[in-house]
N, C-alpha and C positions, 0 to 999 in steps of 0.2 A: 504494502498500501506505500501512498503517499505520506509522508511526513519527514519530520526532524529525527536523526540520527541520536540515539540518548545513552546507549549503552552497546559495549561492544565486549562483553566481559570472556573470548578466548585470547590464546595465544598465539600469534602466529608464528606461522611455520611447524605448529603443532600437531600431534596426531589428534582428533577427535571422535566422538561416539553418534552413531547416533542418536535424533531429539535432545543434542546436547544443544544450547542454548548460543547462540553467536552473533545477534545484532537485537534490537530492542527500540523500535520505531516510537517517538508521543504518542500513546495509548488515549488520550485525553478529547481528541476530538471524536472519535470511532466510538468512545464510551460514550461520553454525551450523543452520537446517533442512534446508540444500541439503547440507550433510557428513553428513546424518543419513539425510538419504535414498538416496545416494550408498551409506552403508554399507548399509543396508535392501536395496539393488537386489544387492550384492557378496553377504551375507547367501542371498537368496533364488536367485540364482545357481546358488550351494556345495548348497541344497536341492534345487533341480532337476539338478544334476547326480549327487546323491546316490540319488534319486528316479526315477531314468533307467534308472542302474546295478543297482538293486536289482529293479529290474521287468526288465531283460531277462537278470538272474541267474534268478529262478524261471521267466523263459517259456524258458531253456534249460535250465533243470531239469527241468522237465515233458517239454518235449520227448525230454531222452535218458531220462531214467523218468516212464513214466505213471503217472499218479495220486499220484506223492510229492508236489506240490502241491496242493490241493482248488480248486477254480472258483470257490470264495468269497474265495480266499486269492490268485488271480491276478487279480481285479475289484479287489479291495483296492489293491495295488501297482497297478494301472493308474489307478487314480483318484485315488495319491498324487501319483503323477506330473503327471497332471492340472489337478491340485489346487497343484502345485508352481508349475507351469508359471503359470498364472492369479495365482498371487502375486506372481509373478517380471512379471507384465504389469502387475500393482496397484502392484508399485514404481517400475517404469517411468515409469509417469505422473503416481505422487506424485514423483517427481523433477523430471519435463520442469515440473513443478507449481513446483516450489519454484526452479527455475532464470527460470520466469517472475518468478516474486516478487524475487526478487534483482535481476532487471532491472530491473523498475519501481523500485527504488530510486531510480534515476538518472530523473529527468525531460525528457524532451529535446522540442524545437521539432517537432510533428507537421507544419507549413510554413513556409515563408517569411511574414515578415509584421513588422507592430510590436506590440511587445509595452505591457503595462501598467506598473504601479506594483506592489511586493511589498506583498501581502495580510497575509504573518505575516513574523516575524522566524526568524532563526536561535534554535532552541531548542524554539520550538511545537511541539506534538503535530499531527499532521496525520493527520487521518481519513479510511480507504479511501472513495471513491465519495463523501463528500459535503463536504470539503473545497476548499474552491476558494483557489488559491493567486494567480493571478492571470487577463489575459484576453490572448489573444495575436490579431491580427486579421490580415486577409488583406490589402492593398495595392493586387497589380493580377495579375489585372484586380480591375474593380471590380461587384460586381451593381446593379443599381438594378428599386426594386420600384415598381409602378404600379399602379392599377387602372382597368379600362376597363368604364363602363356598360355596363349592358343594352341601353339604346338605339341605341345604336353599335354594339354586339358585333352587334347583328341587321340593322343597317343594312349592316355588312360581309358578314355571311353572306349575305345575300340576294342582294346585288351579286356576291359570289365562285359562286354558285346561277345568278344568271343572266348570267353571263358578263362584268358591265361591270367586273370587276376580275379582275385574273391573277390566280389563285391559285399561290404560292410551292411549286415541284418540292420533294417530301420530301428533307429532308437541306439543302436551299438554305438562305442566312441571309437572315431579314427586318429590310432596316434600322432604323435607331431617330436621333435627332438630339436631345440634351442640352443643355440650358443649363444653366452655373452661377449661382449669385446672382451680380447686377452684367455677366452676360455682354449684349449684343446677338446679337438672333439665335439660332442650334441651332449651334454652330461642332464641339461634341463629337460623335463618329460614334460607333455603337453597332450591335449587332444584336441580336432577340428571343433570347432560348434557352430556353424554359419559357414554358407557357400553362397555367392550372390549367385543371382538367377538369368545374367544378360553380362554378355562380355561388351568391354567397355571399347569403342570401335576407333579410338582415339590412341589408343594403347595396345590393343589387341591383346587386353588380358584378363583376367576375370579375379574377382578378390575374395581372399578367402583369409578369414580369423579364424585364429586357434587360444585356448584357453590353459594358461598354467599357475600353479600356487604360487605364492610369492610372503612365505611366511615372514614374519618379524622374529628372531632367537630372542630368548631369553638374554636382556641388557646388549640388546645387539638393536640394528635396525634392517629394514628392508633392503631386498638387494638389488630389485628392478626398480626405476623408477618410470615414471609416464615419458615417452617421448623419446625412448632412447632407443636406440637400432641394434636388431640380434639380426644372428641368422636363424633358418629355419630350416630342417630336414622333413623332407616325405617321406618314408619308407616306403615301399610298392611292393 
């Protein structure tokens, strides 16, 4: 939501847990809107009770004394009751929206991860959906993106169709081996969890994504960092 930044309780460059509070925006305007929405709901509830009572009263009068109330008046009182109920539903929807806006003044971490620096300081104006406050990246597991060239893809597909390569069963994991800069061989194991559905005509390749664990050792740090270059080997 839009508002002035009041608190930034996290430490720059730290590991944060899901639902940790990262930022707090001045909640006072949204608390006032919530109070106004609650009052509107109470007002419309009273209008509904009055409209229902009035409608019922004239319906009963029409039953006891036929012709005492015209058909037009009966339709009018029924319409007033329906309108009061609709206004109440609208007020409840506005109340739910006001609650959400107040909740959004407290910005929490959506995932476990490693957080960057402050992009703003306390007192700055935050604009809804446009102001970037910081970045948060997931550290474990880690995704590895790589491209497979079109000739290799065709060679693999032909080998699968001819039975020379056993196709992985639906839902089974296809292993990959990963090497970090400075490592000998491919000591890190991962699996493919996504293959794109079309060839990029500009590069003649198809995008593939693997996933591997990147645990944080006790009294240590995560080995792999987002944006790092790695080598990928796909055993066939």
